[in-house]
Legacy VTK file of the C-alpha trace (Angstrom):
# vtk DataFile Version 3.0
C-alpha trace
ASCII
DATASET POLYDATA
POINTS 310 float
-29.431 40.458 41.506
-26.901 41.607 38.983
-28.592 43.425 36.104
-27.723 42.228 32.599
-25.453 44.605 30.737
-27.205 46.350 27.809
-25.108 47.018 24.674
-26.173 48.594 21.398
-24.165 48.207 18.183
-24.797 50.573 15.279
-24.265 49.255 11.714
-26.550 50.628 9.088
-24.700 49.298 6.002
-23.683 48.872 3.296
-23.435 45.203 2.455
-19.652 45.061 2.144
-19.215 46.882 5.429
-21.796 44.659 7.184
-19.901 41.573 5.994
-16.523 42.979 6.948
-18.044 43.358 10.482
-18.592 39.608 11.018
-15.454 39.146 13.028
-16.106 42.285 15.127
-19.661 41.044 15.923
-18.307 37.586 16.900
-15.610 39.121 19.043
-18.129 41.277 20.882
-20.303 38.223 21.550
-17.314 36.303 22.876
-16.132 39.058 25.168
-19.586 40.083 26.313
-21.069 36.664 26.620
-23.589 37.588 29.381
-24.664 40.937 27.882
-27.831 41.705 25.908
-26.411 42.843 22.546
-28.762 44.626 20.154
-27.910 45.948 16.678
-29.367 49.012 15.032
-29.401 48.656 11.297
-31.297 49.798 8.205
-34.379 47.995 6.883
-32.425 46.402 4.072
-30.221 44.405 6.420
-32.644 43.715 9.291
-33.488 40.156 8.057
-29.897 39.292 7.454
-28.862 40.577 10.936
-31.617 38.516 12.540
-30.039 35.354 11.136
-26.715 36.166 12.833
-25.948 34.280 16.013
-24.240 37.209 17.657
-27.203 39.556 18.410
-30.045 39.197 20.792
-32.156 41.846 19.188
-32.351 43.698 15.862
-33.641 47.245 15.815
-34.456 49.145 12.651
-33.480 52.712 11.780
-35.073 53.909 8.514
-32.734 56.916 8.624
-35.572 59.288 7.970
-35.172 63.032 7.687
-34.734 64.689 11.072
-37.649 66.888 10.037
-39.887 63.818 10.210
-40.733 64.403 13.888
-42.513 61.065 14.625
-39.693 59.039 13.044
-37.025 61.036 14.790
-38.812 60.597 18.111
-38.942 56.808 17.600
-35.216 56.699 16.970
-34.596 58.876 20.043
-36.606 56.432 22.076
-34.143 53.618 21.032
-31.219 55.589 22.430
-33.101 56.338 25.627
-33.591 52.670 26.499
-30.930 52.551 29.192
-27.936 51.215 27.311
-24.669 50.717 29.293
-22.619 51.096 26.113
-23.163 52.074 22.467
-20.660 50.834 19.914
-20.762 52.947 16.709
-19.482 50.864 13.795
-21.063 53.205 11.272
-19.315 56.418 12.352
-21.400 58.744 10.130
-22.573 62.242 10.505
-25.975 60.833 11.403
-24.652 58.702 14.225
-22.618 61.645 15.498
-25.922 63.570 15.694
-27.520 60.645 17.576
-24.742 60.856 20.119
-24.994 64.633 20.468
-28.777 64.909 20.812
-30.171 61.546 21.924
-27.763 59.899 24.263
-27.589 60.517 28.009
-24.137 61.608 29.242
-23.740 58.556 31.485
-23.836 56.162 28.472
-20.479 55.066 27.175
-20.149 55.791 23.434
-17.411 54.054 21.468
-16.960 55.950 18.177
-15.658 59.026 16.317
-18.405 61.501 17.448
-16.930 64.566 19.213
-18.745 63.704 22.434
-17.715 60.099 22.573
-16.612 58.947 25.990
-14.371 56.325 24.280
-12.994 57.835 21.055
-11.490 55.559 18.492
-7.846 56.079 17.545
-6.808 57.630 14.208
-8.135 55.211 11.583
-6.507 56.946 8.607
-5.170 54.235 6.254
-6.821 51.464 8.232
-9.291 49.261 6.404
-12.903 48.765 7.600
-12.286 45.218 8.828
-9.454 46.282 11.099
-11.318 49.403 12.279
-14.329 47.349 13.436
-12.071 44.770 15.160
-10.339 47.590 16.997
-13.640 49.045 18.032
-14.780 45.650 19.290
-11.671 45.147 21.349
-11.990 48.595 22.906
-15.561 47.809 23.940
-14.611 44.539 25.696
-14.665 42.136 22.754
-12.421 39.077 22.689
-10.846 38.859 19.259
-11.868 35.735 17.341
-9.770 34.528 14.437
-11.727 34.674 11.164
-11.264 30.984 10.488
-13.140 29.979 13.641
-16.008 32.445 13.333
-19.224 30.446 12.904
-20.734 30.977 9.484
-22.810 27.789 9.393
-25.942 29.936 9.522
-25.159 30.967 5.879
-23.738 27.729 4.584
-26.640 25.419 3.736
-29.360 25.369 1.135
-30.922 28.441 -0.465
-31.982 29.619 -3.900
-29.840 28.112 -6.558
-27.325 26.609 -4.184
-27.925 23.003 -5.138
-28.475 23.429 -8.955
-25.639 25.924 -9.358
-23.040 24.323 -7.101
-19.499 24.728 -8.296
-20.467 27.413 -10.895
-18.581 30.483 -11.632
-20.499 33.502 -10.368
-20.140 36.910 -12.001
-21.091 40.148 -10.278
-21.145 42.840 -12.986
-23.025 45.484 -11.041
-21.856 48.100 -8.525
-23.076 51.352 -7.023
-24.949 53.478 -9.542
-23.166 56.471 -8.004
-19.778 55.010 -8.970
-19.958 53.744 -12.524
-16.168 54.175 -12.870
-15.873 51.078 -10.624
-17.690 48.903 -13.163
-15.757 46.592 -15.502
-17.568 46.879 -18.854
-20.297 44.408 -19.791
-18.435 43.269 -22.905
-15.436 42.322 -20.775
-17.705 40.267 -18.512
-19.226 38.621 -21.573
-15.737 37.721 -22.831
-14.924 36.184 -19.418
-18.255 34.274 -19.375
-17.531 32.769 -22.802
-13.986 31.822 -21.759
-15.263 30.143 -18.612
-17.960 28.304 -20.561
-15.357 27.130 -23.080
-13.460 25.669 -20.205
-16.528 23.682 -19.130
-17.700 26.022 -16.414
-21.358 26.922 -15.826
-21.685 30.687 -15.367
-24.271 32.442 -13.087
-24.948 36.197 -13.068
-26.148 37.820 -9.889
-27.084 41.321 -8.806
-30.093 43.508 -8.369
-32.657 44.848 -10.817
-30.703 48.128 -10.836
-27.935 46.178 -12.675
-30.342 45.071 -15.371
-28.936 47.214 -18.250
-25.411 45.866 -17.843
-26.753 42.331 -17.240
-28.909 42.454 -20.377
-25.872 43.447 -22.439
-23.851 40.615 -20.954
-26.571 38.078 -21.546
-26.980 39.231 -25.179
-23.352 38.322 -25.859
-23.217 35.216 -23.612
-26.842 33.828 -23.651
-25.926 30.523 -22.031
-25.288 32.224 -18.704
-27.816 31.568 -15.874
-29.454 34.925 -15.009
-30.338 35.030 -11.264
-30.363 38.812 -11.100
-33.108 40.016 -8.708
-34.008 36.339 -7.882
-31.979 35.890 -4.644
-32.387 37.526 -1.262
-29.243 38.084 0.782
-29.315 34.652 2.425
-29.949 32.904 -0.908
-27.106 34.925 -2.447
-24.792 33.959 0.357
-25.551 30.284 -0.067
-25.020 30.483 -3.825
-21.677 32.243 -3.335
-20.645 29.710 -0.709
-21.063 26.852 -3.183
-19.380 28.663 -6.102
-16.181 27.467 -7.673
-15.124 30.979 -8.597
-16.577 34.478 -7.971
-15.515 37.514 -10.069
-16.922 41.046 -9.532
-16.372 44.736 -9.062
-15.723 46.560 -5.874
-19.149 45.827 -4.456
-20.732 44.220 -1.362
-21.532 40.732 -2.701
-17.899 40.173 -3.562
-16.918 40.735 0.065
-19.581 38.214 1.054
-18.164 35.674 -1.313
-14.629 36.201 0.011
-15.799 35.944 3.606
-17.547 32.665 2.866
-14.308 31.180 1.485
-15.083 31.175 -2.215
-12.254 31.750 -4.614
-12.757 35.448 -5.299
-11.263 37.937 -7.775
-12.081 41.684 -7.525
-11.707 43.734 -10.713
-10.793 47.241 -9.775
-10.027 50.608 -11.311
-8.073 53.633 -10.026
-10.796 54.586 -7.495
-10.218 51.466 -5.438
-7.209 51.204 -3.098
-6.470 47.438 -2.557
-4.899 48.210 0.880
-8.218 49.690 1.968
-10.811 47.931 -0.003
-9.677 44.650 -1.371
-11.188 41.573 0.324
-8.661 39.701 2.467
-7.797 36.029 2.802
-5.887 33.294 1.023
-8.790 32.721 -1.348
-8.847 36.265 -2.670
-7.012 38.041 -5.458
-7.508 41.323 -7.359
-6.704 42.773 -10.773
-6.299 46.486 -11.146
-5.804 48.882 -14.045
-6.399 52.522 -15.058
-8.782 52.587 -16.813
-10.631 49.580 -15.556
-11.738 48.773 -19.087
-8.137 47.955 -20.047
-8.267 44.777 -17.968
-8.778 41.820 -20.211
-10.713 38.661 -19.694
-7.523 36.768 -20.312
-5.837 38.537 -17.344
-8.786 37.506 -15.080
-8.595 33.928 -16.333
-4.876 33.852 -15.641
-5.418 35.119 -12.173
-8.153 32.451 -11.649
-5.754 29.738 -12.759
-3.050 30.879 -10.319
-5.631 31.089 -7.550
-6.790 27.550 -8.276
-3.156 26.333 -8.158
-2.312 27.948 -4.844
LINES 1 311
310 0 1 2 3 4 5 6 7 8 9 10 11 12 13 14 15 16 17 18 19 20 21 22 23 24 25 26 27 28 29 30 31 32 33 34 35 36 37 38 39 40 41 42 43 44 45 46 47 48 49 50 51 52 53 54 55 56 57 58 59 60 61 62 63 64 65 66 67 68 69 70 71 72 73 74 75 76 77 78 79 80 81 82 83 84 85 86 87 88 89 90 91 92 93 94 95 96 97 98 99 100 101 102 103 104 105 106 107 108 109 110 111 112 113 114 115 116 117 118 119 120 121 122 123 124 125 126 127 128 129 130 131 132 133 134 135 136 137 138 139 140 141 142 143 144 145 146 147 148 149 150 151 152 153 154 155 156 157 158 159 160 161 162 163 164 165 166 167 168 169 170 171 172 173 174 175 176 177 178 179 180 181 182 183 184 185 186 187 188 189 190 191 192 193 194 195 196 197 198 199 200 201 202 203 204 205 206 207 208 209 210 211 212 213 214 215 216 217 218 219 220 221 222 223 224 225 226 227 228 229 230 231 232 233 234 235 236 237 238 239 240 241 242 243 244 245 246 247 248 249 250 251 252 253 254 255 256 257 258 259 260 261 262 263 264 265 266 267 268 269 270 271 272 273 274 275 276 277 278 279 280 281 282 283 284 285 286 287 288 289 290 291 292 293 294 295 296 297 298 299 300 301 302 303 304 305 306 307 308 309
């Protein structure tokens, strides 16, 4: 009896990177159709990963301190399960340590770790989406075109999807560690008012960490619908899928909107390189300036009009 091939994919996060990996996951599933494919991810994305049709098993890595011996031992036990291949799509210092200390020499490791049996090529100036597709192909994946990748598992229903269909969705938050990537709240408020004047309902999404900027936006544009902190990842995805327009900073939910086919505009400052970080696809555009605050709501509205006409 032929033993089923055991494959482990590592993808801890963050949201934008998880989303940009959709095509790589689908390609791995297509090329390794008979394999048992598990994914190791962080607790924040475990539920999201379980919904995906490409994985047979979702394993959780809390990424605890290596000084936490019980937690470290539990992670070690994951890597000792008898995998035939491990595909590192995270490529962090942590995963390099996993390869060095936890993985048996006979296990094929696709990644950037020094001890990788199958090292990736030089990915300098290659964006995350292309990096992960290359990794998938190296590991036996059959590349699937983005337009035929099944995303129906995200497309129907969800919090706000019916009542807010065809709304404009604004994503004013971003990583707290990178405030320079945030278009100011007053600019978002100007955009919201302009969209409302054109007859568009406007929805604000994000997490409670974005509350200060959202409160400032809502104070200036109180007719917006505040769904901040009220959607989980799947509910957010379904809302974005039904949106008429999505505008946001260089942040994960914007990549999700773009991947779901919504008309999407990223507002970016000097820290974002469009060649590396802009969402791709015919439905996507970006507006960039240094400083980011110099971008006007009018510029974004003009970009939206051009996008609608394409």
